[in-house]
SEZAZA-637152 format. One record per residue: x, y, z of N, C-alpha, C in turn; residue in three letters; residue number from 1. Coordinates in steps of 0.02 Angstrom, whole numbers, plus 50000, padded with zeros to 5 digits. Last residue first. Layout:
residues N
   neast   nnorth     nup   caeast   canorth    caup   ceast   cnorth     cup   resn   resi
       X        Y       Z        X         Y       Z       X        Y       Z    Ala    NUM
...
This chain:
residues 380
   neast   nnorth     nup   caeast   canorth    caup   ceast   cnorth     cup   resn   resi
   49800    51110   48934    49774     51164   48895   49777    51228   48929    Arg    380
   49908    50983   48930    49875     51012   48964   49860    51087   48913    Ala    379
   49968    50876   48835    49895     50879   48851   49861    50938   48877    Gln    378
   50105    50911   48852    50078     50933   48789   50006    50928   48791    Pro    377
   50144    50988   49013    50120     50932   48977   50090    50959   48907    Ala    376
   50266    51102   49025    50194     51092   49033   50183    51034   48983    Leu    375
   50380    51174   49149    50353     51114   49096   50294    51112   49103    Arg    374
   50419    51228   49255    50409     51271   49194   50378    51231   49142    Leu    373
   50407    51145   49361    50372     51204   49374   50367    51252   49314    Gly    372
   50579    51093   49333    50514     51075   49354   50479    51137   49375    Ala    371
   50705    51079   49259    50649     51130   49243   50584    51118   49278    Asp    370
   50788    51007   49341    50807     51086   49353   50741    51124   49320    Ala    369
   50702    50893   49447    50730     50913   49382   50725    50981   49378    Pro    368
   50729    50827   49614    50694     50881   49560   50729    50901   49501    Arg    367
   50727    50677   49660    50780     50724   49628   50738    50770   49585    Val    366
   50665    50585   49755    50656     50665   49751   50716    50703   49733    His    365
   50688    50451   49787    50653     50465   49708   50645    50542   49713    Pro    364
   50865    50415   49823    50795     50427   49839   50752    50458   49776    Gly    363
   50977    50299   49760    50952     50363   49786   50884    50373   49780    Ser    362
   50977    50126   49824    50980     50171   49763   50964    50248   49804    Pro    361
   51058    49993   49904    51023     50067   49923   51033    50105   49859    Leu    360
   51032    49826   49883    51068     49891   49861   51026    49948   49870    Ser    359
   51041    49680   49973    51009     49736   49957   51061    49788   49924    Trp    358
   51131    49584   50030    51060     49561   49992   51032    49614   49969    Gly    357
   51253    49592   50079    51236     49622   50002   51186    49606   49978    Gly    356
   51274    49530   50195    51278     49488   50140   51273    49528   50069    Ser    355
   51254    49637   50272    51329     49620   50267   51332    49572   50212    Ala    354
   51112    49670   50275    51161     49709   50246   51225    49680   50239    Ala    353
   51094    49540   50343    51060     49548   50264   51104    49604   50245    Leu    352
   51141    49557   50475    51155     49494   50433   51147    49507   50359    Ala    351
   51083    49682   50518    51150     49681   50508   51169    49618   50462    Val    350
   50942    49631   50529    50971     49693   50484   51035    49685   50463    Ile    349
   50948    49523   50610    50938     49518   50544   50955    49561   50500    Arg    348
   51003    49593   50735    51033     49531   50695   51020    49523   50626    Glu    347
   50891    49672   50757    50962     49701   50749   51003    49645   50701    Glu    346
   50749    49693   50740    50784     49628   50735   50857    49638   50717    Asp    345
   50652    49798   50845    50693     49790   50796   50748    49734   50794    Val    344
   50482    49840   50862    50533     49799   50892   50585    49784   50826    Glu    343
   50368    49958   50910    50402     49933   50860   50465    49890   50882    Ile    342
   50272    50030   50996    50253     49957   50955   50297    49935   50908    Gly    341
   50313    50143   51036    50287     50133   50972   50259    50078   50949    Leu    340
   50263    50074   51207    50298     50129   51162   50265    50136   51100    Gly    339
   50206    49907   51210    50222     49967   51234   50269    50017   51192    Val    338
   50057    49841   51130    50137     49848   51136   50156    49916   51156    Ala    337
   49926    49854   51074    49941     49864   51147   50028    49861   51164    Asp    336
   49904    49949   50906    49904     49882   50955   49926    49913   51019    Gly    335
   49801    50031   50808    49862     50033   50848   49847    49970   50885    Leu    334
   49747    50021   50645    49723     50004   50717   49787    49983   50751    Val    333
   49723    50141   50529    49773     50105   50565   49750    50086   50625    Ile    332
   49593    50120   50397    49636     50163   50436   49699    50111   50481    Gly    331
   49489    50046   50347    49495     50122   50329   49551    50156   50365    Gly    330
   49495    49921   50404    49435     49966   50431   49447    50042   50392    Asp    329
   49683    49916   50435    49598     49873   50420   49547    49937   50440    Ala    328
   49829    49867   50468    49795     49914   50425   49724    49879   50416    Ile    327
   49889    49858   50636    49851     49826   50584   49815    49878   50537    Glu    326
   50034    49849   50746    49969     49889   50725   49952    49843   50656    Gln    325
   50177    49834   50792    50123     49817   50823   50056    49861   50804    Asp    324
   50290    49775   50690    50269     49833   50711   50191    49808   50732    Val    323
   50475    49738   50671    50398     49697   50692   50362    49750   50716    Arg    322
   50581    49750   50552    50550     49778   50592   50482    49750   50618    Leu    321
   50671    49671   50453    50686     49672   50525   50644    49709   50567    Gly    320
   50602    49780   50321    50648     49711   50350   50673    49726   50419    Val    319
   50458    49879   50349    50534     49862   50326   50561    49812   50353    Pro    318
   50301    49810   50311    50343     49853   50352   50408    49839   50335    Phe    317
   50149    49834   50209    50204     49788   50238   50250    49831   50270    Ser    316
   50058    49906   50147    50030     49859   50187   50074    49809   50223    Leu    315
   50088    50093   50127    50095     50019   50109   50073    49978   50168    Asp    314
   50052    50214   50160    50081     50207   50096   50091    50130   50080    Gln    313
   49928    50315   50221    49964     50260   50237   49982    50221   50163    Val    312
   49902    50476   50298    49925     50443   50241   49958    50377   50260    Glu    311
   49768    50517   50406    49835     50490   50411   49850    50456   50337    Thr    310
   49656    50647   50446    49666     50572   50409   49746    50574   50410    Val    309
   49629    50748   50543    49586     50731   50491   49600    50652   50468    Leu    308
   49654    50807   50714    49685     50756   50662   49609    50734   50606    His    307
   49609    50889   50821    49605     50914   50740   49639    50871   50679    Asn    306
   49648    50839   50932    49576     50839   50925   49570    50869   50851    Pro    305
   49762    50707   50947    49751     50765   50944   49677    50781   50919    Val    304
   49793    50558   50957    49784     50604   51023   49768    50668   51019    Ala    303
   49825    50496   50845    49752     50474   50887   49735    50523   50947    Ala    302
   49931    50561   50814    49873     50576   50767   49812    50552   50814    Ala    301
   50020    50485   50890    50003     50560   50909   49950    50577   50867    Ala    300
   50025    50359   50831    50013     50363   50893   49990    50448   50923    His    299
   50064    50404   50688    50004     50383   50705   49970    50376   50780    Ala    298
   50189    50419   50679    50154     50469   50700   50089    50463   50715    Val    297
   50233    50292   50625    50250     50305   50705   50215    50356   50725    Pro    296
   50223    50206   50507    50163     50245   50540   50173    50261   50615    Asn    295
   50305    50111   50451    50283     50098   50511   50238    50136   50545    Ala    294
   50369    50238   50341    50377     50172   50362   50364    50163   50431    Asp    293
   50249    50368   50331    50322     50339   50327   50317    50276   50356    Tyr    292
   50134    50494   50265    50146     50434   50291   50236    50422   50285    Gly    291
   50094    50653   50332    50118     50615   50285   50158    50566   50302    Val    290
   49962    50703   50455    50026     50680   50446   50038    50643   50387    Pro    289
   49854    50831   50456    49868     50773   50433   49932    50758   50418    Ser    288
   49735    50944   50540    49809     50911   50523   49808    50852   50505    Val    287
   49623    51075   50511    49649     51014   50525   49708    50993   50515    Pro    286
   49611    51243   50597    49614     51193   50532   49635    51122   50556    Leu    285
   49585    51346   50668    49521     51319   50657   49551    51265   50603    Gly    284
   49702    51392   50729    49681     51436   50670   49625    51400   50641    His    283
   49735    51318   50828    49727     51379   50851   49690    51424   50791    Gly    282
   49767    51202   50758    49693     51201   50797   49683    51270   50811    Phe    281
   49890    51222   50709    49839     51224   50659   49762    51227   50704    Ala    280
   49963    51230   50832    49960     51299   50796   49904    51292   50734    Leu    279
   49942    51098   50872    49914     51160   50905   49910    51223   50872    Thr    278
   50009    51028   50758    49933     51031   50757   49900    51077   50809    Ser    277
   50142    51081   50790    50102     51101   50716   50026    51087   50736    Val    276
   50165    51005   50911    50161     51066   50899   50134    51109   50843    Arg    275
   50160    50861   50862    50102     50893   50911   50099    50968   50913    Leu    274
   50253    50859   50768    50179     50848   50751   50129    50873   50799    Phe    273
   50364    50878   50853    50345     50929   50796   50278    50917   50766    His    272
   50356    50766   50936    50353     50839   50957   50322    50892   50905    Thr    271
   50375    50664   50835    50322     50662   50873   50312    50734   50896    Ile    270
   50458    50695   50678    50456     50677   50745   50399    50687   50779    Gly    269
   50495    50707   50545    50517     50758   50584   50506    50745   50664    Trp    268
   50441    50619   50475    50510     50597   50487   50532    50652   50538    Val    267
   50312    50649   50433    50316     50597   50494   50398    50597   50518    Ser    266
   50287    50816   50404    50311     50753   50390   50328    50710   50439    Gly    265
   50112    50876   50404    50181     50875   50435   50211    50806   50414    Thr    264
   49985    50997   50347    50022     50937   50344   50081    50933   50387    Gln    263
   49840    51067   50356    49903     51071   50377   49930    51007   50379    Val    262
   49722    51110   50242    49749     51055   50273   49815    51060   50290    Val    261
   49719    51247   50182    49654     51214   50208   49673    51141   50246    Gly    260
   49815    51402   50163    49835     51314   50178   49761    51301   50212    Val    259
   49808    51527   50173    49848     51496   50114   49846    51422   50121    Ala    258
   49804    51630   50264    49743     51583   50251   49755    51553   50184    Asp    257
   49909    51692   50317    49880     51723   50251   49809    51678   50228    Ala    256
   49941    51632   50422    49918     51703   50435   49889    51719   50374    Ala    255
   49980    51509   50367    49925     51506   50415   49893    51574   50422    Leu    254
   50110    51551   50313    50053     51512   50271   49988    51520   50316    Leu    253
   50181    51605   50428    50161     51643   50366   50101    51610   50317    Pro    252
   50189    51483   50503    50148     51544   50524   50139    51584   50470    Arg    251
   50277    51387   50455    50198     51377   50459   50167    51439   50445    Phe    250
   50401    51422   50492    50388     51404   50417   50317    51402   50408    His    249
   50400    51422   50624    50413     51491   50587   50389    51478   50523    Glu    248
   50406    51295   50668    50336     51330   50676   50348    51385   50625    Leu    247
   50520    51203   50557    50504     51247   50613   50440    51267   50622    Gly    246
   50486    51146   50426    50503     51106   50490   50486    51154   50541    Thr    245
   50396    51071   50280    50419     51118   50316   50443    51101   50384    Leu    244
   50366    50959   50205    50424     50979   50203   50454    51050   50240    Asn    243
   50230    50956   50227    50271     50897   50250   50335    50919   50235    Glu    242
   50137    51052   50194    50183     51072   50254   50231    51010   50267    Gly    241
   49966    51065   50127    50041     51075   50113   50076    51057   50198    Thr    240
   49831    51075   50022    49860     51036   50087   49932    51048   50073    Ala    239
   49688    51169   49993    49764     51161   49983   49782    51127   50047    Val    238
   49522    51088   49953    49564     51120   49995   49635    51112   49971    Ala    237
   49442    51140   49797    49471     51099   49839   49515    51131   49892    Ala    236
   49415    51254   49708    49362     51223   49760   49392    51183   49799    Arg    235
   49524    51382   49690    49505     51313   49665   49462    51309   49722    Val    234
   49584    51512   49720    49568     51501   49648   49513    51436   49620    Gly    233
   49621    51517   49843    49562     51559   49819   49533    51544   49757    Thr    232
   49723    51425   49847    49672     51414   49894   49613    51465   49882    Ala    231
   49810    51482   49748    49780     51418   49729   49725    51413   49777    Val    230
   49850    51606   49806    49822     51604   49753   49784    51541   49733    Ala    229
   49912    51552   49919    49863     51596   49927   49807    51595   49862    Arg    228
   50027    51488   49867    49974     51441   49891   49911    51493   49913    His    227
   50089    51603   49812    50061     51549   49769   50012    51521   49801    Gly    226
   50117    51679   49937    50061     51707   49881   50043    51655   49829    Pro    225
   50214    51576   49988    50146     51585   50020   50099    51624   49977    Val    224
   50313    51473   49948    50274     51531   49908   50209    51536   49939    Asp    223
   50383    51365   49999    50387     51441   50028   50340    51482   49993    Trp    222
   50363    51250   49919    50338     51242   49987   50342    51319   50032    Arg    221
   50281    51281   49767    50351     51262   49811   50326    51293   49868    Arg    220
   50123    51223   49730    50184     51261   49712   50238    51248   49772    Val    219
   50036    51116   49780    50032     51143   49718   50096    51190   49684    Pro    218
   50031    51024   49892    50094     51059   49876   50086    51071   49797    Glu    217
   49878    50937   49842    49926     50941   49899   50005    50974   49855    Glu    216
   49707    50975   49848    49762     50965   49803   49827    50969   49840    Ile    215
   49581    50870   49917    49626     50929   49920   49670    50925   49858    Trp    214
   49466    50824   49852    49460     50833   49925   49502    50891   49935    Thr    213
   49392    50834   49694    49444     50834   49733   49438    50861   49807    Leu    212
   49300    50773   49552    49298     50814   49629   49356    50800   49665    Glu    211
   49346    50812   49395    49344     50757   49448   49336    50803   49514    Val    210
   49327    50903   49303    49322     50840   49276   49318    50785   49337    Arg    209
   49368    51022   49340    49317     51021   49295   49289    50957   49278    Glu    208
   49477    50997   49414    49427     50998   49453   49355    50994   49410    Glu    207
   49581    51002   49315    49577     50946   49353   49494    50939   49382    Val    206
   49576    51147   49285    49567     51107   49228   49546    51018   49262    Gln    205
   49610    51201   49399    49535     51202   49381   49535    51162   49321    Arg    204
   49743    51159   49396    49705     51140   49450   49633    51140   49439    Ala    203
   49799    51249   49296    49791     51172   49290   49756    51134   49335    Leu    202
   49769    51372   49345    49746     51356   49282   49740    51280   49272    Arg    201
   49842    51368   49463    49774     51378   49472   49740    51357   49402    Val    200
   49982    51364   49412    49936     51309   49457   49872    51313   49462    Ala    199
   50065    51446   49340    50007     51393   49305   49967    51345   49358    Gln    198
   50126    51543   49414    50087     51559   49356   50046    51505   49319    His    197
   50181    51458   49503    50130     51504   49527   50085    51524   49463    Arg    196
   50231    51306   49441    50234     51370   49455   50180    51397   49471    Gly    195
   50212    51123   49505    50189     51187   49467   50215    51254   49489    Trp    194
   50269    51028   49584    50296     51044   49512   50271    51096   49470    Ser    193
   50250    51006   49719    50282     51060   49697   50306    51073   49628    Glu    192
   50170    50881   49711    50247     50873   49742   50281    50942   49713    Asn    191
   50054    50853   49673    50098     50874   49621   50160    50889   49629    Val    190
   49918    50758   49725    49982     50777   49741   50019    50794   49688    Asp    189
   49761    50746   49765    49797     50764   49713   49860    50784   49720    Tyr    188
   49626    50642   49851    49689     50693   49853   49739    50683   49788    Met    187
   49470    50596   49873    49525     50603   49816   49578    50665   49841    Leu    186
   49351    50507   49953    49404     50560   49959   49462    50560   49904    Ala    185
   49211    50443   49858    49269     50429   49892   49308    50501   49899    Pro    184
   49061    50424   49864    49091     50487   49855   49161    50493   49882    Arg    183
   49006    50318   49912    48980     50342   49840   49021    50400   49822    Asp    182
   49111    50184   49974    49070     50247   49980   49065    50289   49920    Asn    181
   49157    50063   49937    49163     50078   50016   49117    50150   50025    Asn    180
   49171    50059   49795    49134     49996   49833   49123    50017   49906    Val    179
   49239    50167   49764    49156     50178   49769   49127    50109   49798    Arg    178
   49362    50131   49743    49348     50147   49803   49265    50155   49822    Leu    177
   49356    50134   49594    49376     50074   49631   49355    50082   49708    Val    176
   49334    50261   49559    49291     50202   49543   49303    50142   49583    Asp    175
   49437    50322   49604    49379     50352   49628   49329    50293   49617    Arg    174
   49537    50278   49513    49551     50267   49590   49483    50278   49622    Val    173
   49490    50326   49397    49498     50261   49406   49497    50233   49480    Ala    172
   49503    50457   49422    49435     50433   49402   49436    50360   49423    Ala    171
   49650    50483   49433    49597     50501   49482   49526    50469   49483    Leu    170
   49679    50452   49304    49699     50406   49359   49664    50409   49418    Arg    169
   49615    50551   49220    49600     50479   49196   49621    50435   49263    Arg    168
   49697    50657   49267    49608     50656   49284   49596    50578   49277    Val    167
   49821    50624   49234    49808     50636   49303   49724    50619   49318    Asp    166
   49800    50622   49093    49829     50571   49135   49810    50571   49202    Arg    165
   49777    50778   49082    49738     50711   49059   49740    50652   49096    Asp    164
   49889    50835   49141    49821     50832   49169   49771    50792   49160    Val    163
   50046    50800   49171    49996     50783   49114   49918    50778   49151    Asp    162
   50125    50839   49274    50146     50854   49217   50085    50844   49163    Leu    161
   50048    50779   49416    50088     50861   49400   50104    50878   49335    Gly    160
   50032    50662   49529    50019     50689   49461   50066    50743   49455    Gly    159
   49980    50536   49617    50033     50575   49616   50016    50599   49543    Lys    158
   49832    50521   49730    49875     50504   49662   49920    50558   49661    Val    157
   49769    50450   49877    49802     50503   49853   49828    50482   49780    Lys    156
   49594    50409   49935    49660     50388   49911   49691    50451   49892    Ala    155
   49476    50337   50036    49496     50387   50016   49573    50370   49987    Gly    154
   49417    50234   50096    49359     50269   50067   49402    50335   50041    Thr    153
   49458    50064   50145    49476     50128   50140   49429    50163   50085    Phe    152
   49434    49929   50174    49382     49971   50194   49409    50047   50177    Gly    151
   49514    49835   50111    49529     49847   50188   49489    49907   50210    Arg    150
   49477    49840   49986    49463     49779   50031   49475    49778   50106    Arg    149
   49545    49942   49942    49471     49939   49949   49450    49890   49996    Ala    148
   49664    49905   49940    49653     49953   49996   49578    49957   50009    Trp    147
   49672    49822   49841    49680     49797   49890   49660    49847   49953    Arg    146
   49631    49913   49725    49570     49856   49749   49607    49825   49821    Glu    145
   49742    49983   49717    49695     50015   49761   49640    49969   49773    His    144
   49818    49907   49627    49855     49928   49697   49800    49953   49737    Phe    143
   49731    49891   49508    49755     49842   49551   49780    49850   49625    Ala    142
   49755    50023   49468    49696     50002   49496   49696    49943   49545    Val    141
   49894    50026   49448    49855     50074   49496   49793    50046   49516    Leu    140
   49906    49948   49338    49934     49929   49408   49913    49976   49451    Glu    139
   49834    50005   49251    49801     49951   49277   49833    49925   49342    Asp    138
   49920    50130   49228    49847     50131   49244   49810    50066   49271    Asp    137
   50074    50093   49304    50033     50103   49238   49951    50107   49271    Thr    136
   50169    50190   49416    50124     50127   49399   50089    50138   49335    Leu    135
   50241    50298   49441    50278     50257   49389   50226    50198   49372    Ala    134
   50163    50361   49545    50186     50400   49494   50201    50345   49429    Tyr    133
   50139    50327   49672    50109     50284   49620   50130    50316   49551    Asp    132
   50122    50310   49821    50186     50343   49790   50185    50317   49709    Leu    131
   49992    50257   49855    50060     50224   49834   50118    50243   49817    Gly    130
   49889    50276   49974    49930     50327   49954   49991    50285   49934    Ser    129
   49732    50284   50075    49783     50253   50040   49827    50296   49989    Ala    128
   49710    50364   50232    49694     50364   50159   49751    50323   50133    Tyr    127
   49632    50333   50405    49685     50336   50347   49660    50354   50276    Gly    126
   49597    50361   50571    49583     50356   50502   49643    50367   50448    Pro    125
   49651    50255   50704    49680     50312   50666   49658    50318   50588    Val    124
   49609    50186   50857    49601     50179   50778   49618    50260   50757    Phe    123
   49614    50188   50987    49674     50160   50953   49664    50161   50877    Arg    122
   49568    50321   51086    49540     50264   51045   49598    50237   50995    Asp    121
   49613    50418   51163    49544     50371   51195   49548    50315   51152    Ala    120
   49772    50491   51198    49710     50462   51162   49663    50414   51193    Ala    119
   49877    50519   51271    49810     50546   51306   49755    50520   51250    Gly    118
   50014    50476   51273    49990     50542   51236   49929    50558   51235    Leu    117
   50003    50353   51326    50029     50398   51362   50020    50477   51333    Thr    116
   49919    50287   51213    49892     50302   51288   49931    50347   51325    Arg    115
   50004    50287   51119    49950     50321   51100   49912    50342   51164    Trp    114
   50116    50203   51162    50120     50285   51159   50072    50314   51148    Leu    113
   50071    50090   51281    50076     50103   51211   50070    50186   51204    Pro    112
   50172    50060   51435    50101     50073   51395   50108    50088   51327    Glu    111
   50253    50091   51535    50235     50022   51521   50157    50013   51482    Gln    110
   50316    50202   51556    50254     50190   51589   50232    50128   51577    Ala    109
   50444    50177   51487    50446     50174   51557   50370    50174   51585    Ile    108
   50371    50167   51357    50395     50107   51379   50404    50108   51461    Lys    107
   50341    50306   51341    50290     50254   51347   50315    50184   51366    Ala    106
   50477    50349   51339    50438     50377   51396   50374    50338   51399    Lys    105
   50530    50291   51227    50561     50273   51289   50515    50294   51352    Leu    104
   50460    50354   51130    50454     50280   51125   50481    50256   51196    Asp    103
   50504    50483   51150    50433     50469   51163   50423    50381   51166    Trp    102
   50639    50456   51107    50629     50490   51177   50551    50477   51188    Leu    101
   50620    50423   50972    50644     50371   51018   50630    50399   51091    Ala    100
   50581    50549   50924    50527     50489   50915   50560    50435   50975    Met     99
   50691    50630   50940    50634     50645   50981   50576    50578   50980    Asp     98
   50788    50568   50856    50784     50566   50925   50730    50580   50971    Leu     97
   50714    50614   50741    50719     50536   50763   50739    50527   50831    Ala     96
   50718    50745   50750    50648     50708   50742   50657    50634   50756    Gly     95
   50842    50774   50743    50817     50790   50799   50748    50753   50808    Ile     94
   50864    50732   50621    50902     50702   50661   50874    50709   50729    Thr     93
   50795    50828   50548    50764     50751   50544   50816    50718   50590    Ala     92
   50875    50948   50571    50802     50935   50589   50772    50857   50590    Phe     91
   50982    50904   50497    50993     50921   50580   50908    50924   50602    Val     90
   50947    50893   50368    50960     50837   50398   50969    50837   50490    Gln     89
   50848    51050   50371    50869     50992   50346   50884    50926   50372    Gly     88
   50872    51158   50507    50851     51129   50447   50880    51073   50429    Gly     87
   50927    51240   50607    50896     51167   50634   50866    51140   50570    His     86
   51076    51337   50643    51016     51317   50617   50990    51247   50623    Gly     85
   51189    51372   50713    51206     51354   50645   51135    51333   50610    Ser     84
   51139    51405   50840    51185     51455   50804   51187    51444   50731    Lys     83
   51070    51296   50895    51046     51380   50878   51079    51404   50829    Phe     82
   51088    51164   50934    51112     51187   50863   51077    51250   50841    Val     81
   51037    51163   51067    51098     51150   51054   51135    51177   50982    His     80
   50910    51206   51044    50953     51263   51069   51018    51246   51062    Ala     79
   50854    51089   51006    50846     51143   50961   50900    51201   50980    Leu     78
   50873    51008   51111    50913     50998   51053   50912    51050   51001    Met     77
   50791    51076   51211    50870     51072   51224   50905    51055   51151    Arg     76
   50661    51043   51156    50690     51124   51147   50770    51126   51153    Asp     75
   50669    50910   51179    50663     50935   51113   50692    51001   51110    Tyr     74
   50681    50910   51322    50738     50890   51274   50734    50911   51205    Leu     73
   50553    50955   51345    50607     50995   51376   50665    50972   51331    Ser     72
   50476    50841   51304    50467     50911   51275   50522    50957   51289    Thr     71
   50526    50733   51385    50533     50732   51306   50530    50807   51279    Val     70
   50585    50679   51513    50583     50748   51493   50572    50764   51424    Ala     69
   50620    50545   51515    50554     50568   51519   50538    50627   51498    Arg     68
   50763    50534   51506    50727     50531   51445   50652    50559   51443    Pro     67
   50867    50638   51594    50823     50587   51605   50775    50593   51528    Asp     66
   51038    50654   51524    50977     50675   51537   50919    50621   51544    Gln     65
   51167    50597   51464    51157     50613   51541   51088    50632   51565    Gly     64
   51143    50678   51314    51174     50633   51354   51182    50645   51426    Glu     63
   51068    50769   51241    51034     50721   51268   51072    50685   51313    Leu     62
   51180    50851   51172    51111     50882   51201   51074    50842   51257    Ala     61
   51248    50758   51108    51265     50796   51167   51208    50823   51209    Pro     60
   51176    50720   50978    51169     50687   51046   51194    50717   51116    Phe     59
   51207    50810   50874    51144     50826   50921   51141    50776   50981    Val     58
   51314    50750   50811    51326     50836   50837   51263    50855   50884    Arg     57
   51293    50629   50805    51349     50636   50839   51350    50718   50858    Ala     56
   51191    50644   50704    51169     50624   50763   51223    50630   50818    Val     55
   51163    50675   50583    51197     50729   50628   51188    50698   50698    Asp     54
   51084    50588   50510    51160     50584   50491   51197    50635   50540    Ala     53
   50963    50520   50530    50994     50534   50582   51064    50555   50570    Asn     52
   50801    50496   50446    50864     50511   50431   50894    50545   50506    Gly     51
   50693    50373   50543    50707     50419   50504   50780    50443   50499    Gly     50
   50641    50324   50694    50643     50303   50620   50650    50381   50588    Leu     49
   50685    50263   50861    50669     50310   50820   50675    50305   50744    Gly     48
   50675    50174   51007    50669     50177   50938   50652    50239   50895    Val     47
   50761    50161   51158    50702     50198   51118   50731    50182   51063    Gly     46
   50783    50028   51274    50813     50059   51215   50746    50089   51185    Thr     45
   50830    49996   51453    50788     50008   51402   50804    50046   51344    Leu     44
   50938    49984   51533    50937     49944   51483   50876    49947   51437    Gly     43
   50977    50096   51623    50938     50044   51647   50901    49991   51595    Glu     42
   51037    50193   51546    51078     50150   51600   51035    50097   51632    Asp     41
   50983    50182   51368    50992     50207   51436   51030    50169   51492    Thr     40
   51000    50228   51193    51021     50184   51249   51017    50228   51321    Glu     39
   50905    50237   51039    50932     50280   51100   50943    50234   51168    Leu     38
   50933    50194   50880    50917     50162   50940   50952    50203   51007    Leu     37
   50866    50230   50726    50902     50264   50777   50895    50234   50848    Leu     36
   50876    50196   50549    50843     50171   50624   50892    50199   50676    Val     35
   50830    50217   50383    50865     50236   50448   50829    50227   50509    Pro     34
   50789    50135   50249    50755     50165   50307   50805    50169   50381    Val     33
   50793    50151   50074    50834     50146   50139   50788    50178   50193    Glu     32
   50698    50053   49960    50720     50119   49987   50744    50106   50058    Thr     31
   50659    49987   49815    50688     49967   49881   50727    50034   49898    Val     30
   50605    49986   49679    50558     49974   49734   50597    49962   49805    Gly     29
   50679    50008   49564    50686     49952   49594   50640    49941   49659    Gly     28
   50640    50144   49530    50617     50100   49489   50624    50024   49526    Ala     27
   50603    50280   49608    50659     50219   49624   50624    50164   49592    Val     26
   50579    50439   49525    50558     50368   49537   50613    50313   49552    Val     25
   50545    50609   49526    50592     50551   49515   50552    50486   49551    Gly     24
   50450    50704   49540    50514     50727   49529   50561    50670   49521    Asn     23
   50323    50648   49529    50344     50681   49474   50408    50700   49463    Val     22
   50372    50503   49642    50320     50558   49605   50349    50582   49545    Asp     21
   50375    50328   49688    50404     50396   49688   50350    50452   49654    Gly     20
   50417    50166   49662    50396     50209   49704   50422    50275   49684    Val     19
   50390    50003   49598    50421     50070   49591   50374    50117   49631    Pro     18
   50358    49868   49711    50337     49907   49651   50386    49961   49639    Arg     17
   50402    49802   49834    50374     49767   49777   50338    49813   49715    Gly     16
   50453    49884   49924    50405     49903   49912   50361    49847   49865    Trp     15
   50554    49857   50064    50548     49814   49996   50480    49829   49973    Glu     14
   50660    49955   50152    50584     49948   50135   50579    49918   50067    His     13
   50792    49915   50258    50757     49945   50179   50687    49915   50191    Val     12
   50889    49985   50383    50870     49929   50342   50843    49955   50280    Thr     11
   51032    50040   50475    50985     50062   50417   50961    49999   50394    Ala     10
   51081    50128   50631    51085     50069   50580   51027    50086   50522    Leu      9
   51166    50189   50787    51131     50207   50709   51145    50143   50672    Ser      8
   51136    50206   50939    51162     50159   50896   51122    50174   50834    Arg      7
   51196    50285   51088    51153     50271   51040   51171    50228   50988    Tyr      6
   51181    50331   51272    51215     50325   51205   51169    50311   51157    Gly      5
   51119    50364   51384    51196     50347   51387   51221    50347   51324    Thr      4
   51005    50445   51481    51024     50426   51425   51104    50418   51416    Ile      3
   50946    50376   51648    50989     50429   51611   51001    50404   51539    Arg      2
   50837    50360   51777    50856     50335   51721   50896    50393   51677    Met      1
């Protein structure tokens, strides 16, 4: 079997609520979901999700290759762009292609990807996350009541600019989830909105009033001394890594003992997650993938020994995608469909896009120029 071509299209996720974080919100609740389809000479098609703007540049590294050689092809793609670098949308493109390759590998084996990767159990523990910064307190409670009914015992709340508001919302979510556990896990995500000069002080203010499992991205992603200061200055674990790409970006954080929960972005692909997991395992640290549409990295999470919990952001899937998994019992129950278990209804996606049935707003992460310097009036 040989790789012969690709098709790129985009669908949308209709969240039914505004989504975003301290850096910005998509008020209309509709976000774009890029889809990459990798073709072979035997009629099998691999599905990859995530940005793939540089696919024309990266694809020559795969053309004519046997798709079963996934990890070698991953390195081949990195080598192909070596001179100009593999960050940003290039790394996203490699991640989408890598995801499609793993989908093909499992389809060739005629089994779900979680089995191909060596997992023994189809269940992946999860925590609820609503990208909830724009929700009112009442909306936040109603949102998490749905997760409580599905057995979830942990949740992440967005915040960063108003610690009094954040504490109130963390406590409200905790009280909702107490139906399943006396001490629910609370993750507090400030999305890099604090500067090093304020992070420990503000985090301590929150910890004085509510127990945290972890604090996520307290400072900018590359700030190793800042992460180390938070890690030594608060009781909760520090979680970070979703916006880091190559292993070279993770090593300084781990070497400095500046992170307690190692995260990966799902859009960076399966091989990236597996390699970061191994690096974290070597440091005795757990790994946790950040959520994305259709939870594709959950298959890999089921297979690594140091997986802690996976972020689950919604109970529905993007338009035109049929996904063989169930959100239940406090996590993701993966199905038996081959590959990633994602079927793409191209006709529906193309027809709806052509009809003008949706508009695609800009993404939520437009960082204000003064983020990290602002202090909420209520912050002490």
